[in-house]
C-alpha positions, 0 to 999 in steps of 0.5 A: 114929348108931344103936347096934348091935342086941344079938346073942345067939348060941349055938354048939353046937359038936360037940354035938346030935342031931335030938332036940336040935332040941326045945331050939331050939324051946323057945328060940323059944317062950320068947324073948318080946319081947327087944330082942336078935337071937337065933341058934343055930349047931348042927352043919352036919348040923342046920342044915337041919332046925333052920331048918325047925323055927324058920321063922317064929320070932324065932330065926335059924339059923347055921353054925359054919364055912365053906370059903373056896372055893365048891366043889371037892375039899375032902372033908368041908368045907361051902361058904357056898353050901351053908350058905345053901342049908340055911337058915343066915343067919349063920356063926361064923368064926375061932373060937379052936378053929379058929385053934388046932386047925386053924391058921387064920390071919387071912388064911384067916379073911378069905377065909372072910368074903368067901365068907360075904358072897358068899352072903348070910351074916352073919359073926360073926368071933371074936378073942381072946388066950391066957393067955400073951399076956395075962400078957405084956401083949399082949392088945390088940395081939393082938386088934386085930391079929386084927381088922385081919387077919381083916376085909376091907374088903368088910365096910364097910356090911355086917352083921357082928359081932365076938366077943371070946373070950379063949381062956383063958376058953373052957370053963374057967369063968374070966371076965375082969373087966368092966374087962378086957372093957371095955378090949378091947371099947373097943380093938376099937371104936376099930379098927373105927372106923379101918377102917370109919368111922361104919359101925363104930358099927352093929357089935355086939361080942359077948363069949364065954367061959364066959357063963352065966346067973349072970354074963350080966347083968353082962357084957352091961351092960359098956361096948361089949358088944353081945351074947354068943357062948354055948357050953355054956349055949346047949345048954339052953333054960332057960340060954340064955333066961336069958342072952337075958333079961339083955340 
């Protein structure tokens, strides 16, 4: 069975203007002969311009969220079809900031995954525990429960990734140690195998949460870590490229 191709994806969150596309171009110019797939997920209003700017390069463009429905009276939302039409190839779903601030449930995330699949977008589905859940010894239970609840059976045989992002490590500068990362990634791999059989071995399990050039190599070489979902460090080409080169 083939091992997953590593994926390094940058999540720009609510950052970036048209002038910021220069950073994405610098990533494309400097990415070189990496063994990883590389993606940048800017705000939705930049997806079309960035996809045009990066056309023909090794860098893929993704979105940060989609609505579960294909169209309708949902002011301010973006459908998967719209995102694909703008040039996106991937989409982040179930990020902790969506789960926490917008109360997105596993069921809703699973519906969004189906929407992404309908329009050819590769989902990056995020899971992760709070600091209270970790302190209570519930991290594995919470994370594997999110995997089971957020990944519909229709994903079997399709391209997708799971991103483990401990909520307490996002934007805090805190990072779990490698043993903690390997424990959770191993539990995710076991759960994926139970859900999807041998096809699960092709699914990259990304780590996200204060990934930066100084810790990327150690994290990316931990067991079952198949890439990274990078937040703040993806906004600067030099920092993001350093993480890509750490694969």
